[in-house]
C-alpha positions as CSV (number, residue, x, y, z in Angstrom):
1,M,20.7,-37.9,-53.6
2,K,18.7,-34.7,-52.8
3,I,18.2,-33.8,-49.1
4,P,14.7,-32.3,-48.5
5,V,14.8,-28.8,-47.2
6,W,11.6,-29.0,-45.0
7,G,12.3,-32.5,-43.9
8,G,8.9,-34.1,-44.6
9,G,5.6,-33.9,-46.3
10,A,3.1,-31.1,-46.6
11,L,1.8,-31.4,-43.0
12,D,5.3,-30.8,-41.6
13,R,5.8,-27.8,-44.0
14,T,2.5,-26.3,-42.9
15,L,3.3,-26.8,-39.2
16,S,6.6,-25.2,-39.6
17,V,5.2,-22.1,-41.3
18,V,2.6,-21.8,-38.6
19,L,5.3,-22.1,-35.9
20,V,7.4,-19.4,-37.5
21,M,4.4,-17.1,-37.8
22,A,3.4,-17.7,-34.2
23,I,7.0,-16.8,-33.0
24,A,6.9,-13.7,-35.2
25,A,3.5,-12.7,-33.7
26,A,4.7,-13.3,-30.2
27,L,7.8,-11.1,-30.8
28,G,5.6,-8.3,-32.2
29,M,3.3,-8.4,-29.3
30,L,6.2,-8.3,-26.9
31,S,7.9,-5.3,-28.6
32,H,4.5,-3.5,-28.6
33,T,3.9,-4.2,-24.9
34,V,7.5,-3.0,-24.0
35,A,7.0,0.2,-26.2
36,T,3.6,1.1,-24.8
37,S,4.1,0.0,-21.1
38,Q,3.3,2.8,-18.6
39,V,5.0,3.7,-15.2
40,A,4.0,1.4,-12.3
41,E,1.1,2.6,-10.1
42,Q,2.2,5.2,-7.5
43,F,0.6,4.8,-4.1
44,T,1.3,4.9,-0.3
45,E,0.4,2.0,2.1
46,F,-1.0,3.3,5.3
47,Y,-2.2,0.8,8.0
48,V,-2.8,0.3,11.7
49,L,-1.9,-2.9,13.5
50,D,-2.6,-4.1,17.1
51,S,0.3,-4.1,19.6
52,Y,1.3,-7.6,18.5
53,G,1.7,-6.4,14.9
54,M,-1.5,-8.1,13.6
55,A,-4.5,-6.8,11.9
56,S,-6.9,-8.7,14.1
57,D,-6.9,-7.8,17.9
58,Y,-7.4,-4.0,17.8
59,I,-8.0,-2.1,21.1
60,R,-11.7,-2.1,22.1
61,T,-11.5,-0.8,25.6
62,A,-9.3,1.8,27.3
63,R,-9.1,3.9,30.4
64,V,-9.2,7.6,30.7
65,G,-5.6,9.0,30.9
66,M,-3.9,5.8,30.1
67,A,-1.9,5.4,27.0
68,V,-2.8,2.7,24.5
69,D,-0.3,1.6,21.9
70,V,-1.0,0.6,18.2
71,I,1.4,0.1,15.4
72,V,1.2,2.5,12.4
73,G,2.8,1.8,9.1
74,I,3.5,3.8,6.1
75,H,5.2,2.4,3.0
76,N,6.1,4.8,0.2
77,H,5.5,3.5,-3.4
78,E,5.1,7.0,-4.8
79,D,8.2,6.7,-7.0
80,R,9.7,9.8,-5.3
81,T,10.7,10.9,-1.8
82,V,7.7,12.0,0.2
83,G,7.4,13.8,3.6
84,Y,4.5,12.4,5.7
85,R,2.8,13.7,8.8
86,L,0.5,11.5,11.0
87,E,-2.2,13.0,13.2
88,V,-4.4,11.0,15.6
89,R,-7.8,12.3,16.7
90,I,-10.1,10.9,19.3
91,D,-13.8,12.0,18.6
92,G,-12.5,14.8,16.5
93,I,-10.0,16.2,19.0
94,R,-6.3,16.0,18.2
95,D,-4.7,13.5,20.5
96,S,-1.1,13.2,19.1
97,E,1.0,13.9,16.0
98,V,4.1,12.3,14.5
99,G,6.1,15.0,12.7
100,T,7.5,14.9,9.3
101,L,8.6,11.5,8.3
102,V,10.7,11.7,5.1
103,L,10.6,8.4,3.2
104,A,12.4,7.6,0.0
105,D,10.6,5.6,-2.7
106,E,10.0,2.0,-1.4
107,E,11.0,3.0,2.1
108,K,8.8,1.8,5.0
109,W,8.2,3.3,8.4
110,E,6.4,1.2,11.1
111,E,6.4,2.4,14.7
112,T,4.4,2.2,17.9
113,V,2.1,5.3,18.3
114,S,0.4,6.0,21.6
115,L,-3.0,7.5,22.2
116,T,-4.4,8.7,25.4
117,P,-8.2,9.1,25.7
118,D,-9.1,12.1,28.0
119,R,-12.7,11.3,28.7
120,A,-15.0,8.3,29.2
121,G,-17.5,7.2,26.7
122,D,-18.6,4.3,24.4
123,N,-17.7,4.1,20.8
124,Q,-15.2,6.9,20.7
125,K,-13.8,7.2,17.1
126,V,-10.1,7.1,16.9
127,E,-8.9,8.4,13.5
128,F,-5.4,8.3,11.9
129,F,-4.9,11.0,9.3
130,L,-1.9,10.8,7.0
131,Y,-0.8,14.1,5.3
132,A,1.8,14.1,2.5
133,D,4.2,16.9,1.4
134,Q,2.9,19.7,3.5
135,E,-0.7,19.3,2.2
136,S,-3.4,20.8,4.3
137,E,-5.9,18.0,3.3
138,P,-5.3,14.3,4.2
139,H,-3.6,12.2,1.6
140,F,-6.7,9.9,1.6
141,E,-9.5,8.9,4.0
142,P,-8.4,8.4,7.6
143,L,-8.1,4.9,9.2
144,R,-10.6,4.4,12.0
145,L,-11.0,2.4,15.3
146,W,-13.9,2.6,17.7
147,V,-12.9,2.3,21.4
148,N,-15.0,2.2,24.6
149,V,-13.3,4.4,27.2
150,N,-13.9,3.6,30.9
151,E,-13.1,5.9,34.0
């Protein structure tokens, strides 16, 4: 008695050949993807949160001379160690600065930062500038809040 190699009729043989070709194609695509894949995107997360750690209830009013707290976060995804410097300006005037923060790749810094308005006025622009590695220009566009400051 002869045992059939393919185990069935023409349809079974055709499906088996198609399955083997599909597996070979999938392995080829996988090896091509692995061989040509590039390094992950490099970036820095930079954000401002309200005093409760949320991105919803930002300061809207403040008083002259009284400190207002916000939480600032920096998360390094640059694939290298980076030194960051944070500068806070109110209507273009430097209010405070956080010195060099050295963060290794994938390291995160999240701290309370105080700002103190020194004059009254509506819609004062509070800007958070982030500098990286001793650069004289900000790493990217500043984050902004608008605050009404009362006497």
